[in-house]
C-alpha positions as CSV (number, residue, x, y, z in Angstrom):
1,M,86.9,107.9,91.9
2,H,89.7,110.3,92.7
3,A,92.7,110.4,90.4
4,W,95.0,109.0,93.1
5,E,92.7,106.0,93.6
6,S,93.2,105.1,89.9
7,I,97.0,105.1,90.4
8,Q,96.7,103.1,93.7
9,I,94.8,100.4,91.8
10,T,97.7,100.0,89.4
11,L,100.2,100.0,92.3
12,D,98.3,97.1,93.7
13,L,98.3,95.4,90.3
14,I,102.1,95.9,89.9
15,E,102.8,94.5,93.4
16,A,100.8,91.4,92.6
17,N,102.6,90.8,89.3
18,L,106.2,91.6,89.8
19,S,107.2,88.3,88.3
20,E,105.1,88.8,85.2
21,E,105.3,91.1,82.2
22,I,103.7,94.4,82.9
23,S,102.9,96.9,80.2
24,I,102.1,100.6,80.5
25,N,99.2,100.2,78.2
26,E,97.7,97.5,80.5
27,L,98.2,99.7,83.5
28,A,96.8,102.8,81.9
29,N,93.7,100.8,80.8
30,K,93.2,99.6,84.4
31,A,93.4,103.2,85.5
32,N,90.9,104.3,82.8
33,L,93.5,106.8,81.5
34,S,95.4,107.3,78.3
35,P,99.0,106.0,78.5
36,F,100.2,109.6,78.2
37,Y,98.2,111.0,81.1
38,Y,98.6,107.8,83.2
39,Q,102.4,108.2,83.1
40,R,102.3,111.8,83.9
41,L,100.0,111.3,86.9
42,F,102.0,108.3,88.1
43,K,105.2,110.3,88.1
44,R,103.6,113.1,90.0
45,L,102.2,110.9,92.7
46,V,104.9,108.3,93.1
47,N,108.0,110.4,92.3
48,K,109.2,107.8,89.9
49,T,108.4,106.9,86.3
50,V,106.3,103.7,85.9
51,M,109.2,101.6,84.7
52,E,111.6,103.0,87.3
53,Y,109.1,102.1,90.0
54,I,108.5,98.6,88.7
55,K,112.3,98.0,88.5
56,L,112.8,99.2,92.1
57,R,110.0,97.0,93.4
58,R,111.3,94.0,91.5
59,L,114.8,94.6,93.0
60,A,113.2,94.7,96.5
61,R,111.5,91.4,96.0
62,A,114.5,89.9,94.3
63,S,116.8,90.8,97.2
64,E,114.4,89.0,99.6
65,Y,114.5,86.0,97.4
66,L,118.3,86.0,97.1
67,A,118.6,86.0,100.9
68,E,116.1,83.2,101.4
69,H,116.7,80.8,98.5
70,K,119.7,79.2,96.8
71,N,118.6,79.6,93.2
72,R,121.1,80.7,90.6
73,I,121.3,84.5,90.4
74,L,120.5,84.3,86.7
75,D,117.3,82.4,87.6
76,V,116.3,85.0,90.1
77,A,117.0,87.8,87.6
78,L,114.8,86.2,84.9
79,N,112.1,85.4,87.4
80,F,111.8,89.1,88.3
81,G,111.8,90.5,84.8
82,F,115.4,91.2,84.2
83,A,116.7,90.3,80.7
84,S,120.1,89.0,81.8
85,H,122.5,88.4,84.7
86,E,124.4,91.6,83.7
87,T,121.3,93.8,83.6
88,F,120.2,92.5,87.0
89,T,123.7,93.0,88.5
90,R,124.0,96.5,87.1
91,S,120.6,97.6,88.5
92,F,121.1,95.9,91.8
93,K,124.5,97.6,92.3
94,K,123.1,101.0,91.3
95,A,120.3,100.7,93.8
96,Y,122.1,99.1,96.8
97,G,125.8,99.7,96.3
98,L,126.8,96.1,96.1
99,T,126.4,93.2,93.6
100,P,123.9,90.4,94.1
101,E,126.8,88.0,94.6
102,K,128.2,90.1,97.5
103,Y,124.8,90.5,99.0
104,R,124.1,86.8,99.0
105,A,127.4,86.1,100.6
106,N,126.8,88.7,103.3
107,P,123.0,89.5,103.3
108,V,123.1,92.9,105.1
109,K,119.9,94.9,105.7
110,L,118.7,97.0,102.8
111,N,116.5,100.0,102.3
112,H,114.0,99.6,99.5
113,F,111.6,101.9,97.6
114,I,108.4,100.9,99.3
115,K,105.0,100.5,97.7
116,P,103.1,103.8,98.5
117,E,99.6,104.0,100.1
118,L,98.4,107.1,98.4
119,I,95.4,107.5,100.7
120,L,97.9,108.8,103.3
121,N,98.6,111.8,101.1
122,Y,95.0,112.8,101.1
123,A,93.0,111.4,104.1
124,M,93.0,113.4,107.3
125,V,91.6,112.4,110.8
126,D,91.2,114.1,114.2
127,E,93.1,113.1,117.3
128,G,91.9,109.8,118.7
129,V,90.4,108.7,115.4
130,P,92.2,105.7,113.7
131,L,92.9,105.7,110.0
132,I,93.0,102.3,108.3
133,A,95.0,102.2,105.1
134,D,95.4,98.8,103.5
135,D,98.1,97.2,105.6
136,I,98.5,99.7,108.5
137,V,96.4,101.4,111.2
138,I,97.4,104.9,112.3
139,E,96.1,107.0,115.2
140,V,97.3,110.3,116.6
141,N,96.9,111.2,120.3
142,R,98.5,113.3,123.0
143,K,100.4,111.8,125.9
144,T,101.8,113.6,129.0
145,L,105.0,112.2,130.5
146,S,105.0,112.9,134.2
147,N,108.5,111.8,134.9
148,P,111.6,111.7,132.7
149,R,112.6,108.3,131.2
150,T,116.2,107.3,130.6
151,F,117.6,105.2,127.7
152,V,121.1,103.9,127.1
153,G,122.3,102.7,123.7
154,I,124.4,103.3,120.6
155,E,124.3,106.4,118.4
156,I,125.5,107.0,114.9
157,E,125.3,109.7,112.3
158,V,123.1,108.9,109.3
159,P,121.8,110.6,106.2
160,I,118.4,112.1,106.9
161,C,117.2,110.6,103.6
162,Q,117.6,107.1,105.1
163,L,115.0,107.9,107.7
164,V,112.1,109.5,105.8
165,G,110.0,108.7,102.9
166,G,110.9,105.1,102.0
167,E,112.2,106.3,98.7
168,T,115.9,105.8,99.3
169,T,117.7,102.5,98.4
170,G,121.0,101.2,99.8
171,I,122.4,99.5,102.8
172,A,120.1,100.1,105.8
173,I,122.6,101.7,108.3
174,V,119.9,102.0,111.0
175,E,118.9,98.3,110.9
176,E,122.6,97.3,111.1
177,L,122.8,99.5,114.2
178,W,119.8,97.7,115.8
179,M,121.5,94.4,115.2
180,K,124.6,95.7,116.9
181,L,122.6,96.8,119.9
182,G,121.0,93.4,120.1
183,S,124.4,91.7,120.3
184,Q,125.6,94.2,123.0
185,R,122.4,94.6,125.1
186,H,123.7,92.3,127.8
187,N,126.4,94.9,128.5
188,I,123.8,97.5,129.6
189,P,122.9,97.3,133.4
190,N,119.8,98.4,135.2
191,Q,117.4,97.7,132.4
192,I,113.8,98.1,133.4
193,P,111.8,94.9,133.1
194,G,109.1,95.4,130.5
195,G,110.7,98.8,129.5
196,N,110.6,100.0,125.9
197,E,113.3,99.8,123.2
198,F,113.5,103.2,121.6
199,A,115.3,105.4,119.0
200,A,116.0,109.1,119.2
201,L,116.6,111.3,116.2
202,Y,118.3,114.6,116.8
203,M,120.8,117.0,115.2
204,G,123.6,116.9,117.8
205,N,126.9,117.5,116.0
206,A,125.8,115.9,112.7
207,K,126.9,117.6,109.5
208,E,124.4,119.2,107.1
209,G,122.1,116.6,105.5
210,N,122.6,114.1,108.4
211,C,121.3,113.6,111.9
212,M,122.2,111.5,114.9
213,Y,120.3,108.3,115.5
214,M,120.4,106.5,118.8
215,A,119.0,103.0,119.4
216,G,118.6,102.1,123.0
217,V,116.9,100.4,125.9
218,E,115.1,101.8,128.9
219,V,117.1,101.8,132.1
220,E,116.7,103.1,135.7
221,S,117.2,106.9,136.2
222,G,120.8,107.9,136.7
223,T,122.3,105.0,134.8
224,S,125.3,105.8,132.7
225,V,127.4,103.2,130.9
226,E,131.0,103.9,129.6
227,G,131.1,103.5,125.8
228,Y,127.4,104.0,125.4
229,S,125.2,107.0,124.8
230,T,122.5,108.2,127.2
231,F,119.2,110.0,126.3
232,E,116.8,111.4,128.9
233,L,113.3,111.8,127.6
234,P,112.0,115.0,129.3
235,A,108.7,115.1,131.2
236,K,106.5,116.9,128.7
237,E,103.3,116.7,126.7
238,Y,103.9,114.7,123.5
239,L,102.0,114.2,120.3
240,V,102.1,110.5,119.7
241,C,101.5,108.9,116.3
242,G,100.8,105.2,117.0
243,F,100.7,102.7,114.1
244,E,100.4,99.0,113.7
245,A,101.1,96.4,111.0
246,E,100.7,92.7,110.5
247,N,104.2,91.8,111.5
248,F,107.5,93.5,112.7
249,N,109.1,93.3,109.3
250,E,106.2,95.2,107.7
251,L,106.3,97.6,110.6
252,V,109.9,98.7,110.3
253,N,110.5,98.3,106.6
254,S,107.3,99.9,105.3
255,A,104.7,101.2,107.7
256,V,107.2,103.4,109.6
257,F,107.8,105.4,106.4
258,K,104.1,105.7,105.5
259,A,103.4,106.9,109.0
260,D,106.2,109.5,108.7
261,K,104.6,110.9,105.6
262,F,101.1,111.0,107.1
263,M,102.4,112.7,110.3
264,E,104.2,115.4,108.3
265,R,100.9,116.3,106.6
266,W,99.0,116.0,109.8
267,M,101.4,118.5,111.5
268,K,101.1,120.9,108.7
269,K,97.3,120.7,108.6
270,H,97.2,121.5,112.3
271,N,99.8,124.4,112.1
272,L,102.4,122.5,114.2
273,T,106.1,121.9,113.9
274,T,108.4,119.9,116.2
275,A,111.1,120.5,118.8
276,D,114.7,119.5,118.1
277,F,114.2,115.7,118.6
278,A,111.9,112.9,117.7
279,I,111.4,109.5,119.3
280,E,110.5,106.0,118.1
281,M,109.0,103.9,120.9
282,Y,108.9,100.2,120.3
283,Y,106.6,97.7,122.0
284,P,106.7,93.9,122.1
285,T,105.4,92.2,118.9
286,T,102.6,89.6,119.3
287,P,101.4,87.0,116.8
288,E,98.4,89.3,116.1
289,V,100.1,92.7,115.6
290,A,103.3,94.8,115.6
291,Y,103.1,98.3,117.1
292,L,105.3,101.4,117.2
293,E,104.9,105.0,118.3
294,H,106.5,108.2,117.1
295,W,106.7,110.8,119.9
296,I,107.3,114.5,119.2
297,V,107.0,117.7,121.2
298,P,104.4,119.8,119.2
299,V,105.3,123.5,118.7
300,P,102.6,125.8,117.3
301,I,103.5,127.7,114.2
302,E,102.9,131.4,114.6
303,Q,100.5,132.8,112.0
């Protein structure tokens, strides 16, 4: 068994027992490591200490519970391993920038520290070969776009850290943008029946550490709408990372970050970098699967 597999076993154990007491000694024993080496290896692979990680995953689960149930906040805190209302409130506000009370009154979308799938840090596949990793399936292919495609939507400037890694907590600005687009979609004319929803990431005039993010819908060529942004996807060859998950929530809140990490490694392994924009292409969700593609223009790295 590889070292990362031992840590993955304990990540699965933690996820299944977020409402229970979890000790480092128990986890280390499950990983067949001493507590000292277990904690060192965990921090190296997960980028958080064991207890920091457990707290962040408990906060993620507790936030879902707060939005869906009417239990007292103290009861929610105790159920997810927090010693008091005050401890829970302090941790929640530090992670998300608002108190549990304010979140329950106005349940905005949140970014959570997601449960890692460490196999994605080590496994590698060729083009056209699917990789199955617990709750997602990833496959890399090339696709040639013969004609440009046009999208109209809304753009905002966002911190890059909100879009990569799944290790940043706080209000999910991007998900709020998608909700705004959904409420205004009827204002956009010439939408293509069966066309894709999409997102574009590009630098534009964003300040350092940020990028522009546009959420939009596919429209007929030449369409321009006052008050909305337009993006023309050029006719080029693209490297497409397609991935699927059990449902849409899992797709956009977890799988998308895991696929990002995998694709970053895949590009490096194949001596490729990207052009100055990246695309998220959304497809209709069915009861069986939710599917999304990342499109990039591959650029060879000169050796």
